ROVO-208083 format. One record per residue (C-alpha): y, z, x. Coordinates in steps of 0.1 Angstrom, whole numbers, plus 5000, padded with zeros to 4 digits. Layout:
BEGIN
YZX;...
END
This chain:
BEGIN
482722885010;485222925039;488522735037;489222505066;492122585089;495022345083;496322165114;499822045121;500121755146;503121755170;503921435188;506921545209;506321745241;509621925239;508722055204;505322155217;506822355246;509322535223;506622625197;504322765225;507322975236;507623105201;504023215202;502522975176;498822925176;498222615198;494722475192;494122165213;495321815224;494121465217;495221125230;497720955207;495820675189;498820435191;499520485228;496920655250;499420755276;500821015252;499221335238;499221485203;499421865202;497622045174;498822375160;497622595131;499722505101;501522815090;504722895071;506223035102;505422725122;507122505094;510222735095;510522695132;509922325131;512722285105;515022495127;514222305159;514721965142;517922055124;516322035089;516422275060;513122465054;511822435018;508722625010;505822414999;
END
């Protein structure tokens, strides 16, 4: 049986733009459930993505 791809949801557009610049695998967008005027950006959840998210948000990366 194939394992499903894990997806990471990004809510902030500036993070989305920076992650695309860093060549992460952007999958698709969906409307935000809480506020339809905003979009949610879906990325493939990888260790590299989590490292960059930690760096961009000023957090320390701890491996899962």
